[in-house]
C-alpha angles and dihedrals in degrees: 000000000000128000089249091056092048092050092051094045093049094038093235120177110241114227096176137027109289111251098198103224128160116262115224102170148327133268123188120197142131094199117087093207090054091052091050092048101042116015116099132221109272095027121131107235114221114196146140092219116113107184134106095256088069089063092047092052092045091050092049092053094037098232117186094233147328128246114199109203138202094038095289115160123216121219121258087251091058093049092048091049091051091050091050090050093047094243120142114224124197135178135209137175089227121099128247095264093050093051092044090052091050091050091049091051088051088057099256113131 
């Protein structure tokens, strides 16, 4: 499944251009060091964090996209950095568990 298909299926709000990468799994963390150490290339990162270091970590790991939960809004700087790195960023009012459950039901593990 691609990040575009995931975004449509979960009705996520796109905050950047959609860079249509393949999704191979999910990683949930609010700690940048944890993302760097444990997320895998192709994962969708689910987080509440809205600072530039999230993009740096996601870029280092090569995640397929980022979903910011609980209605949190990233700064314009964060969105611009994500666009420059080719990382799709989405937002939702749902919490981490709800999005993770929906991804699991969609077959992404």
